[in-house]
N, C-alpha and C positions, 0 to 999 in steps of 0.2 A: 282189740281195735273194732270199732263200729263203722258201718257204712251207711251213707245217705246218698241220695241222687245227686251226683255232681260234686259231692264233698267227701273227703276222707279225713276222719279225725283220729287222733292218737290219744290213747289213755295212758297218762303218766303213772308210773309205779307209786303205790301208796296212796292212790286217790281215794278219798272218803266217799260215802254215799251221797252226801249233799253236794260235793264238788262234781261228782259224776252227773247228777241230775241237771246242774247248772250248765255244764258243758254240752249236754245233749239238747237243751233248749236253744243254745246259741247255734248249734249245728242245724237244727230244724229251721231256725229263722234265716240262716244263710241259704239253705236249700230253697226256701220259698221266695227269696228276694231275687230281682233280676241281676244278671252277671255284670259286675263292675270291673273296670280296669284297675291296675295297681295304682295309677295316678289318682283315679277317682276314689278309690278306697282310702288312700292317704288323705285326700282332701276331706272326705266324709268324717274320718276319725278326728282330724284337726277341728272340724266344725263341731263335732260332738263334745270335744273337750273345751270348746270356746276359744281356740287359738286363732289369732288373726294371721292372715297371709303376710308374707314378708316380700317387700319390693326391693329393687336394686338391680345389679347387673344380671341377676338370675330371674328377674320378673316376679310376678305375684304367684304365690304357691296356692293355687286353687284349680279346680277342674276345668275351668273355662280358658285357661291360658296354656301356651306352649312353654312349659317350664324349662328354662335354660338360659345361657348368657346371650345378650343381644348385641354385644360388641364383637362383631366378627373380625377375625384376623386371618385372612387367607394366606396361603403359602406364597412366597415370591415366585413370580413367573418370568422366565427368560426366553426371549425370542429374537429373531433377526429383525433388522430395521424394516425389511420388506413386509414381514408378518405384522409388526407393530403398526406400520403405516396403514394397513388394511383394518386392523382391529381398533386402532385409536387414531383416526385421521386428524383429530384436533391437536395432536402433539407434533405433527410434522411441519416443517418450514414450507410456506406457500411458494417460495421461489421468487425470482425477479421478473419472470415472464420470458417469452420467446424473442422479444425484440433485442437487437444488438448482435454482436459477434459471438459465434459459437466458440467457447473455450474448451469445454470438456464435459465431464460427468460430475454432478453433485453427488458425492458418495453417501451423504446422509439422506438426501431426498430421492436418490436413484433416478434422477432426471437430467436432462440437458441443462448446462449452465451457460447462459449467454450474458454478455456484458458490453455496454457502450457508455462511456462517461456522459455523453450528451443526453442519451435516453434516460440514464439514471437520474440526471439532474432534472429533466423534464417531469419525471415521475415523483420527484421530491425525496428520493432515497438518499441523495447527497446534496451538500450545499456548494460544492465546488468540484471541477473536473480533474484536479490534479491527482496523480497516482504515485505511490511509492512501492517499489518491489525490492525485497531483501532476501538473500539466501546465500549460504556458503557455496564454495566451488563444487560443481558436480551435482547440484540438487535439482536443476531444471529450470532455474529462474530465467535464463536467457532464452530458452525454448518457449517459455510462456510469453515473454515480452514480444518475441518475433511472431508468435502465433497471433497475439492481439493486434499487432501493427499490420501485418500482411492481410489478415482476414478483414480488418476494418477498411483497408483500401478497396477491397472488392465491394464494400457497401457504400463507396463514394467518399470516404475520408481520405485525407492525405497525411504524410508523415515527413518529418525532418529529423535527422540525427545530428545533434550539435557538434559532437566529437566522437570519433570511433577510434580509440587509442589502440585497439587490438585487431582492427580490420574485420571484425565479426559480421558487421552489417553490409560489407561490400558485396559478398555473394547474394545476400538477400535483395539488395537493390538491383543487381544485375539479372536476377531471376524474374523481376517484375517488369513487364513491358512498359517502357517509358521511364523507368527508374534511372536516376543519375547519380554519379559518384564524383566528388571533387577531392582529389588527392593532393595534399600539401606535405612538403618535407624536403630534406636535402636531395637534390637531383631530380625532383619532380618539376614538371613544366608549369603547373598551375600557380598563379599568384592571386592572393586574396588581399584586398585593401580593407583593413578593419575600419577605416575612416569613411567608407562609402555611406552615402545618405540613406540608401534603401528606398523602397517604394513609399510614395507619399500618400497619406490619407486625404481623401477628398473633403473631409470635414474640417481640415485645418486651413487657416489663411496663410499667406506668404510669411508674415511675421511669426505666426505660431509655429509653422514648420521649421523655419530657420532656428528658432529657439530650441525646439526639440532636438534637431540635429546637432546643434552646438553643444547642448548639455550632454548628449550621448558621446560625442567625441571627447569632450573634456574629461568625463568620467573614465573613459578608456585610457587616456594618457596618464591620469593620476594612478589608475590601477597598475599599469605597466611599470611606472616608476616605483610604486610601492612594492611590487613583486621583486624588483631588482635590489632593493635595499630594505628588507623586512625589518620592522621595528623602528624605522627612522622616518617619522612623518615629515611631510613637506612643510617648509617654513612659509610664512606669508609672502616673503619675497619670491620664493620659488613658485608658489601658486600664481603670482602675478606674471612672472616670466613665462610660465607655461601658457597662461591665457593670452598673453601678447603674441607669443610665437604662433599659436594656433590662429589667432586673428590675422596675422600677417600672411600665413600660409594660405588661408581661405581667400584673402584679398588678391593673392597672386594666382590662385587656381581654385575654381569653385569646388573641385574634388581633390583636396589635399592628400598627401601621402605622409607616412612617418618620416622618410628622409627630408621632406620639405620642412616639417616641424623641427626636426633635429637641426637643420641648417640655421633656422632663425633663433634657436636656443644658443648655439655656439657662436653665431655671428649676428647679434641682435641689431635691429635697426636703430638709428640715432634716437628715435622717440622711446624705444624700449630701454636702451642703455641709459638714457637720462632718468628713467623712472626706477629701474632696478639696479643700475650700475652695469659696468661692462662685463662683470662675471656673475651677475645675479642668476643666470640660468645655466651656468656651466655645469654645476653638479647634477642638475636634472638631465641635461643633455648627455652627459657621459653615462648616466643610468639607462637612458633610452637608446643609446647607441648600439646596445647588444642586439636589438631587434633589426638593425640595419646591416651591421657588419660582424655580428657575433655568430652564435650557433643557430640563430633563426634567420640568417641571411638567405635571401632568395625565396622567402615564403610570404611575408607580409610587408615588403618594402617597395612595392611598385603598384601601379594601377591594376585593378583586377582584370585578369585575363579570362575569367569565368563569371557567369552571372547566375543568380538564383532564379531557377525556373519555377514560377508559382504554379504552373500547370502540371508539373511532373508529379506523379503519384507519391514518389519518395525521393528525397535528396539526402545524401550521406556525405559528411565532411570527414574524409579519411585522414587521420593523423598517425596511422600505424608506422609510417616511415620514421617516426621519432622514437621508436622502441629502442631503449638503451641510452637515450639522452638523459640529461640531468632532470631532477624533479622541477627545478626552476624553469628549464626550457619547456618542459611539458606544460607547466602551468601558464607560461606566457603564450604558448601556441593555443591552449584551450581558451584563454581569455580572448585572444584575437579572433579565433574562429567562431566562438559562440557569439561575440559581439556582432560580427558580420552577419551571422545567420539571424540573430535577433532582429536586426534592422529590417530583414526581409520578411519575417513571419509575424511580427507584432504590428499588423495592419488591420485596424477595425474594418469589418465587412469582408474580410478574406475568407477562404475556405476553412472548414473545420479541420484542424490539423493536430496530430500527435507530435509533440516535440520531445525527443528522446535524449536523456542525459545519461550515457553509460559511464561507469566508474564515477558515480555521483559524489563520492566522498571528496574527490579532487576539486569538484565545483564548490562544495560546501566549505572547503578549507581556505578558499580565497575570499577575502572580504568583499571585493568588487563583485565577483560572480554570485556570492551569497546575497548581496544587496539586489542584484539584477533578478535573481531567481525569486526572491521575496516579492519583488514588484510584479513579476510574471504570474506568481501564485495568486496575487490579489486581483490582477487585471485579466486573468485567463478568460473569464466569461465575456469581457468586452472584446478581446482579441479573437475569440472563437477557437482557442487552443486548449489542449490538455497536456500538461507536463507529465512526463514519465521518467521518474528518477530511479536509477538502478544502483543498488549497493550490495556489498557482501554482508555486513553486519553493522549494528548500531555502534559497536565498539570502535569502528573506524573513525568516529568523531573524536576519539581521544587524541588523534593527530592534530586536531585543532587547538585543544587546550584541556585543562582540567575542569572539574565540575563548577568552578567559580568563574570560568572564562565567559565573558559576555558574548563572544563570537560563537562559542559552542552552544550556549543557551539559545541563541538566535537560530542556529542550525537545527537544534532539536525542535524548536517551535515550528520550523518549516515542515518537519516530518509529521508532527502532531496535527497540523492544519490540513493535511491530505485526508480527505474523507474515504479514499479507497487505498487500503493497505494490503499488500499481498506478501505473506511471509512463508518462505520455504524453510526447510529444516535448519535449525540453529543448534549449536553445541550447548551443553548444559551451562557452561560457565558464562555464556553470552546471553542467557535468558533473562537475567535480572534487568539488565539495561533495556532489552527488547520489550519486556513487560511494561516497564515504566514509560518508555518513549512512545509506544504504540497502543497503550491501554489494553493489554491482553488480560484475560481472566486466568485463574489457575488451571481450569480445564483446557483452555486454549493453549497455554504454555506446555502442558503435558502432551497435547497433540503435536505441537510444533517440534518438540524434541524427537519425536518418533515417526515423523512423516517419511514415507518412502520417496524415492526419486520421482520427480514429475508430479508430485502432489503438493498442493499449497493451501494455506489458510487464507481465505479472502475475507477481509473485514470491510464491509460496505456500509458506511454509516454505523449504526448500532447492530447490524446483522452480520452473522458469521456463516461461512460455508467452507467445507472441505472439498476441494475441487481437484480432480485428476485431469491434467491437460492431455488432450487427445491430438495426435499429429498423424498425418499420412506418411507413407514411405517417401513420397516426393518431397514433402516438407522436411522430413528428417535429413534427407541428403543435403539440403540447403542450410537448415538451421543448426545442424550438429557442430559441436566444437571439440569433439573427442577424436578427431582423425589421427592425431599424434599418438594416441594410446592404442590404436587398433593394429 
């Protein structure tokens, strides 16, 4: 073995004299040249041999480049949404802003979630103020709706509950200063005349106002008769008899009642009898008779003993006294009560008001109410109202008919037209219908199936939020519906 400065050479066994001399010359040459890195030596040797550098993922193989792959593949990084929001602010939802009613916490954005349908409309987030809230029993949907309504009242909005079949909104109205409750049902003192004209719009002439009131009354009478004999449409003669009876009742009293119309159906005037025959309105009259002397007697068969107070912060029509009554009786009461309330709130130029339809599937199952709700959906901006429809699940619409039913398709259309959809936890077998009806994505469906109590998915236009409703202890005492389980 021979030694040179900075270089150590090895003499292979059996080396000849000529080979040894050549090796020593190379060693002296290396010792005299400047020190090169391994990369530089490789590049020099490649240049001496006339080899071209190679390009590609690993770059050019020469001394001037950082030889190695340029397609970096960093390891996946997992962090909380709080950390990611700080590291990547462009990935977080900007939120809806602080205007409106405080609902709770945006779990993905970690900020306050505020909502007001009129504010959202003014900002262009939604094209209409109607709201649909669905959720199975015990998921917190009622708590959410009551939070939205009561807190909106503190901001100057008003509210009206078209029908409260379970009496859940009664304590809410009683807890709000100035709130009023109208209770109808067997043994109750209040009487509501569904044929009341309601407040008149100042924009209408006398003739226009009379036409509006007449049409509203006629639609109600047709709806009541249709409910009493489902699947049996009115004949042309019966339509005429009903129109004539209504006209005669209005001629006798500017504010007619259902008993007055019934009297002219069973005992027509000579002019009516000459037009439709002595028995032309008998069938319609017997169908309508149930609202006067049947299981709805004493509720909607007399002049109103109560009036809608437009200045009250919240008005609730309590129909909980009908618990245990037949589905038909409940539907009749719902139609009468909602029609009376509609006449009071659908007044252009009135206060901005949330109109609540609890147990919404019952409303959608009735052709008359579905038609009226479709009208209110379209004219909500003109009336200054925001409809709030509360349901358990989309599958409730199966009570209306199968997938080929025109009525069911119309009800589904009403849900899809709502630009604000709030979905609380749904069972897995109900998610397919929910996804199709409300336009949810696969990721949203996965969230909805696993939402804890009190947390809901808010779909506002094309934007989605997971919101945890926050309530105070005082609100919980009023809003809660679990007293029987405690």
